[in-house]
C-alpha positions in Angstrom: 8.5 0.9 9.5 9.8 0.5 6.0 8.2 2.9 2.6 10.0 0.2 0.5 8.3 -2.3 -1.8 5.5 -2.5 -3.1 2.0 0.1 -2.6 -1.6 -0.7 -4.1 -3.3 1.9 -4.6 -6.6 0.7 -3.2 -9.7 0.9 -4.9 -12.8 2.1 -3.1 -15.6 -0.3 -3.5 -19.3 0.5 -3.7 -22.4 -1.3 -3.3 -24.9 -1.6 -6.6 -26.8 1.4 -5.2 -23.4 3.9 -5.1 -23.5 3.7 -1.4 -19.7 2.7 0.6 -19.9 -1.2 0.8 -17.7 -2.1 3.8 -18.0 -5.6 3.2 -16.6 -5.9 -0.4 -14.1 -3.4 0.5 -12.8 -5.3 3.5 -12.9 -8.6 1.2 -10.6 -6.7 -1.3 -7.8 -5.7 1.3 -8.0 -8.8 2.6 -7.2 -10.4 -0.7 -4.3 -7.9 -1.5 -3.2 -8.6 2.0 -2.8 -12.2 1.1 -0.6 -11.3 -2.4 1.9 -10.2 0.3 1.9 -6.4 -1.1 4.0 -4.1 1.7 1.1 -1.5 2.0 -2.4 -0.8 1.1 -2.4 3.1 0.1 -6.6 3.6 0.9 -7.5 6.9 -0.4 -5.7 7.4 -3.1 -6.5 9.1 -6.8 -7.3 5.4 -8.1 -9.3 5.0 -4.8 -11.8 8.2 -5.7 -10.8 10.0 -2.8 -12.8 13.4 -3.2 -15.7 10.8 -3.7 -15.8 9.7 -0.2 -17.5 11.7 1.9 -15.9 12.8 5.3 -18.6 10.8 7.3 -17.8 7.6 5.1 -13.8 8.2 5.6 -13.6 6.4 9.4 -15.1 3.3 8.3 -13.7 2.3 5.5 -10.6 2.8 6.5 -11.1 0.8 9.9 -12.3 -2.0 7.5 -8.9 -1.4 5.2 -6.9 -1.3 8.4 -8.4 -4.5 9.9 -8.3 -6.4 6.8 -4.8 -6.1 6.5 -2.9 -9.3 7.6 0.9 -10.0 7.9 3.5 -7.7 7.2 1.2 -5.3 4.7 0.3 -1.9 6.6 -1.4 0.8 5.1 -1.1 4.4 3.7 -3.9 6.5 4.0 -4.3 10.1 1.4 -5.3 12.7 3.2 -4.5 15.7 0.6 -7.0 18.7 0.7 -7.6 22.3 -0.8 -7.3 23.4 3.4 -4.5 22.9 5.5 -7.5 22.5 8.4 -9.3 19.8 6.4 -5.4 17.5 5.4 -4.9 18.2 9.0 -7.8 16.6 10.3 -7.7 13.6 7.7 -4.1 13.1 9.1 -5.1 12.6 12.6 -8.1 10.6 11.9 -5.7 8.5 10.0 -3.2 8.0 12.4 -5.8 7.3 15.4 -7.7 4.5 13.2 -3.7 2.7 12.8 -2.5 4.2 9.3 1.4 3.6 9.2 2.4 6.3 7.1 -0.1 9.2 5.6 0.6 10.5 1.8 -0.9 14.5 1.1 -1.4 16.3 -2.3 -0.5 19.3 -1.9 -3.7 21.9 -2.1 -5.5 21.5 -5.1 -7.7 23.7 -7.6 -6.9 27.0 -6.0 -2.9 27.4 -6.0 -1.5 28.9 -2.9 2.2 30.0 -3.1 5.2 27.8 -2.7 5.8 29.2 0.9 2.0 28.5 1.7 2.4 25.0 0.5 5.8 24.4 3.1 3.7 25.5 5.5 0.8 23.1 4.7 3.2 20.2 5.3 4.4 21.3 8.2 1.5 21.5 9.9 0.3 18.4 8.7 3.8 17.0 10.4 2.8 18.6 13.3 0.1 16.9 13.2 1.0 13.4 13.0 3.8 11.3 14.2 3.5 8.7 11.5 5.6 9.4 8.1 4.5 11.7 5.7 5.0 11.6 2.4 4.1 14.1 -0.3 2.1 13.3 -3.5 3.5 14.8 -7.0 0.6 14.6 -9.6 0.6 17.9 -11.5 -2.0 16.4 -14.2 -4.7 16.5 -11.6 -4.0 19.3 -9.0 -2.7 22.3 -11.4 1.0 22.6 -10.7 3.8 20.3 -9.8 6.2 19.6 -6.7 9.6 21.1 -6.6 12.1 18.6 -5.8 14.9 20.9 -4.3 11.6 22.7 -2.4 10.9 18.7 -0.7 14.4 17.8 -0.1 14.7 20.8 1.8 11.5 20.0 3.6 12.7 16.2 4.3 15.9 17.6 5.6 14.0 19.7 8.1 12.2 16.2 9.1 8.8 17.2 7.3 8.7 14.5 4.8 10.0 10.8 4.6 9.3 10.9 0.9 7.5 11.8 -2.1 5.3 9.4 -4.8 5.8 11.3 -8.3 2.7 10.2 -10.6 3.9 13.3 -13.2 4.0 10.6 -16.1 8.0 11.4 -16.7 10.5 9.7 -15.8 12.4 12.6 -15.8 10.7 14.0 -13.1 11.3 10.7 -10.6 15.2 11.1 -11.5 14.7 14.8 -10.0 13.7 13.6 -6.8 16.2 10.7 -6.6 19.2 13.5 -7.4 20.6 15.3 -4.2 17.7 13.5 -2.3 18.8 13.0 1.6 19.8 10.1 3.4 16.8 7.9 3.8 14.3 10.0 1.7 11.6 7.5 -0.3 11.0 8.1 -3.8 8.2 6.1 -5.2 6.6 6.0 -8.6 3.1 6.2 -9.1 3.4 5.5 -12.8 3.1 1.8 -13.2 5.2 2.1 -16.0 8.6 3.3 -14.6 8.5 1.0 -11.8 11.2 -1.5 -12.6 13.4 1.4 -13.8 13.1 3.6 -10.8 13.9 1.1 -8.7 16.8 0.6 -10.7 18.0 4.1 -10.5 17.1 4.1 -7.0 13.7 4.3 -5.6 12.5 2.1 -2.7 9.8 0.9 -4.8 6.5 1.4 -6.8 2.9 2.1 -6.5 1.5 0.3 -9.1 -2.7 0.8 -9.8 -2.4 -2.4 -11.7 -1.8 -4.1 -8.4 -5.4 -4.1 -7.9 -5.7 -6.4 -11.4 -3.4 -9.0 -10.7 -1.4 -8.0 -7.1 1.3 -11.2 -7.6 2.7 -9.7 -11.1 3.3 -6.6 -9.3 5.0 -8.1 -6.1 7.2 -9.9 -8.7 8.0 -7.6 -10.4 9.1 -5.1 -7.7 10.9 -8.2 -6.0 13.1 -8.7 -9.3 13.7 -5.2 -9.7 15.1 -4.5 -5.8 17.2 -7.8 -6.1 18.7 -6.4 -9.5 17.2 -9.2 -11.9 16.9 -6.5 -14.2 16.1 -8.9 -17.2 13.2 -10.8 -15.1 12.0 -7.0 -13.9 12.2 -6.2 -17.9 9.8 -9.2 -18.8 7.4 -8.2 -16.3 7.4 -4.7 -17.0 6.4 -5.7 -20.5 3.2 -7.4 -19.0 2.3 -4.6 -16.8 2.5 -2.1 -19.4 0.8 -4.4 -21.8 -2.2 -4.8 -19.2 -1.7 -0.7 -18.5 -2.8 -0.4 -22.6 -5.8 -2.5 -21.7 -6.9 -0.4 -18.9 -6.7 2.2 -21.3 -9.0 1.1 -23.4 -11.8 2.5 -21.2 -12.2 5.6 -18.4 -10.3 6.0 -15.7 -11.0 4.7 -12.7 -13.7 2.5 -14.2 -11.5 0.1 -16.6 -9.4 -0.7 -13.9 -12.5 -1.7 -11.4 -14.0 -3.4 -14.5 -10.7 -5.5 -15.1 -10.1 -5.8 -11.3 -13.5 -7.8 -11.9 -12.9 -9.7 -14.9 -9.8 -11.3 -13.9 -10.1 -12.0 -10.1 -14.2 -12.2 -9.4 -14.0 -8.9 -7.1 -17.9 -7.5 -6.8 -16.7 -3.7 -7.3 -19.5 -1.0 -7.4 -19.3 2.5 -8.6 -19.9 6.3 -7.3 -21.5 8.5 -10.1 -19.9 10.2 -12.1 -17.1 7.5 -12.4 -20.3 4.8 -13.5 -19.6 1.3 -14.6 -18.6 1.2 -18.6 -20.9 1.1 -21.4 -21.6 -2.1 -23.3 -19.6 -0.6 -26.3 -16.5 0.5 -23.2 -16.8 -3.0 -21.7 -16.4 -4.8 -25.6 -13.1 -2.9 -26.4 -11.3 -3.5 -23.3 -12.1 -6.9 -23.4 -11.5 -7.8 -26.8 -7.6 -5.8 -25.6 -7.8 -8.2 -22.4 -7.9 -11.2 -24.9 -4.5 -10.9 -26.0 -3.0 -9.8 -22.8 -4.6 -13.0 -20.7 -2.5 -15.9 -21.6 0.7 -13.8 -20.1 -1.3 -13.2 -17.2 -2.0 -16.6 -16.4 0.9 -17.7 -14.0 -0.3 -14.8 -11.8 -3.9 -15.2 -11.3 -3.5 -18.9 -10.2 -3.6 -19.5 -6.2 
């Protein structure tokens, strides 16, 4: 399988009472797949993975994987504070049909670099599907070292890295001196077109939850070397990202998915629905962007 192309860090959808809603998640995954995204990335940050109970994970993954059609496959977030739990998550994900697993390093407490190496090696030993590291220092509390990640890749432990550092320089560092076949994918939507131009295999784009066809076309254009078209579409994505930033994450992203596609999203505390004031602020910003989104919302 390939790690290239567009990956969507799918939102996790809940029922009105806050329970996991398999039906909503299945319908949402199917719609993204029908929009021809390459990968669904379940249980990432936008998927609120720390809020999903262990006994809920299998059912969520079952419906997402079953709902992916055509060439769309499913990556699963398996990172955890302990190696034992991350290994169990990875084994379960592979057993349910995940095409790849993505592991944020242990968070809250900060292990030594050597312990982080052992963490990734343990996950690698437990599963046969590709394993990507997930660099997101703003939430983990520390950054992964590109040289260390590359060494693990040369040892056959890591197949790629998702870099959500908020810095294009970090993406460049993961691309520089990377071993052949190692997939680098930015997790910051703003860097998608430029990172692909620099050699990234694709991009992980949260805005694809809102307007998947826009992001599909951006990644296609960037990978085809159509720089002007990719930059034009990147400008629309950047404008939509600013709309989402008018409200709290991830509630604003869910709210916008509902506004733009009518999907029933659902929330789980403490990541509650937008307040009336927040909703009004997000809608006000959205109105200025709607005309640019219209071509990508038509079926």
